[in-house]
C-alpha positions in Angstrom: -4.6 -7.1 -15.7 -6.2 -10.4 -14.3 -2.9 -10.8 -12.3 -2.3 -7.7 -11.0 -6.1 -7.6 -9.6 -5.6 -11.1 -8.7 -2.1 -9.9 -6.7 -4.0 -6.6 -4.8 -6.7 -9.0 -3.6 -4.1 -11.1 -2.4 -2.6 -8.1 -1.0 -6.1 -7.2 0.8 -6.1 -10.5 2.3 -2.5 -10.7 4.0 -3.3 -6.9 4.9 -6.7 -8.2 7.0 -4.2 -11.1 8.9 -1.4 -9.1 9.5 -4.1 -6.3 10.9 -6.1 -9.0 12.6 -2.9 -10.7 14.6 -1.7 -7.0 15.3 -5.4 -6.6 17.0 -4.9 -9.6 18.8 -1.2 -8.7 20.6 -2.5 -4.9 20.9 -5.8 -3.7 21.7 -9.5 -4.6 20.8 -9.8 -1.9 18.7 -9.1 -2.9 15.1 -6.9 -0.7 13.3 -7.2 1.9 10.4 -5.7 1.1 7.0 -4.1 3.6 5.4 -3.6 2.1 1.4 -1.7 4.1 -0.7 -1.1 3.8 -4.3 1.9 3.7 -6.4 3.3 6.0 -9.4 1.4 5.2 -12.1 -2.0 4.2 -10.1 -4.1 6.2 -8.0 -6.5 5.5 -5.1 -8.8 3.4 -7.5 -6.6 1.2 -7.6 -7.4 -0.7 -4.1 -11.1 -0.9 -5.4 -10.9 -4.7 -4.8 -9.0 -4.6 -1.8 -11.4 -1.8 -0.3 -14.2 -4.2 0.5 -12.8 -7.5 1.6 -10.8 -5.5 4.3 -14.5 -3.8 5.3 -16.0 -6.6 5.5 -13.7 -7.9 8.4 -14.7 -4.2 10.0 -11.8 -2.4 8.8 -12.3 1.2 8.3 -10.1 1.8 5.2 -8.6 5.1 3.7 -7.4 5.1 0.5 -4.9 8.1 -0.3 -5.3 10.1 -3.2 -1.7 11.9 -4.1 -1.9 14.0 -6.6 2.0 12.3 -7.3 4.0 16.0 -8.3 6.5 15.6 -5.7 8.0 13.0 -3.5 7.9 15.5 -0.2 4.3 16.7 -1.3 2.7 12.7 -1.5 4.6 12.3 1.8 2.9 15.5 3.1 -0.9 14.7 1.9 0.2 10.7 3.2 1.0 12.2 7.0 -1.8 14.7 6.7 -3.8 11.1 6.4 -2.6 8.7 8.9 -2.4 11.8 11.5 -5.5 12.0 11.3 -6.6 8.3 12.3 -7.3 7.9 16.4 -6.3 4.4 17.9 -4.1 1.9 15.8 -3.3 2.3 12.4 -1.6 -0.5 9.6 -0.2 1.2 6.4 0.2 0.0 2.7 1.9 1.3 0.1 2.4 -0.3 -3.7 5.4 0.5 -5.4 5.9 3.9 -5.1 3.8 4.2 -2.2 6.3 2.3 -0.1 8.9 5.2 -0.2 6.0 7.7 0.6 5.0 5.7 3.4 7.9 5.1 5.1 8.6 8.9 5.8 4.9 9.9 6.5 4.6 7.3 9.1 7.9 8.1 10.5 7.6 8.8 14.5 3.7 8.3 14.4 3.1 6.7 17.7 -0.3 4.6 16.1 1.7 3.7 13.4 2.2 0.3 14.5 3.0 -1.9 10.7 3.6 -0.9 7.7 3.0 -2.9 4.9 5.8 -2.6 1.7 3.9 -4.4 -1.9 6.8 -3.3 -3.8 6.6 -5.5 -7.1 3.6 -6.2 -9.3 2.4 -10.0 -10.2 5.2 -10.7 -12.7 7.6 -13.2 -12.7 11.2 -11.6 -12.1 12.0 -12.3 -15.6 9.5 -9.4 -17.0 11.4 -7.6 -14.0 15.2 -7.5 -15.5 15.4 -5.4 -18.0 16.6 -6.9 -21.4 19.9 -6.8 -23.0 20.1 -4.2 -24.9 20.2 -5.8 -29.0 23.1 -4.3 -30.8 21.4 -2.3 -33.9 21.6 -4.6 -37.2 20.7 -7.6 -35.3 17.7 -9.4 -34.2 
């Protein structure tokens, strides 16, 4: 849990840095940052990231997807993105990466995507261990 929270805080700092660089390149207005949670979470999973971004003066929205279907989550996220004025940075964690890829497609205000596709675990923990034959240890 501690690693996940540290990872999310690091993501917040990275998003702020990317959004700041984007702001310097494109316009004086800070972009709105739209955060999309993964499949086994909800919008509250961004609770440590949001204050970091808000302290830096960003408007931040955490989408609360129902997780009933990819199409439904894409539509919910698309409505949130489309409602924003000015530049938008879209961040998706894990499954949220698939959602934002579809939801932000073709929107001229979306100027940056950030996909956080893995948790803060080492690579070994992401690999499936081979099955142990029955009767062996």
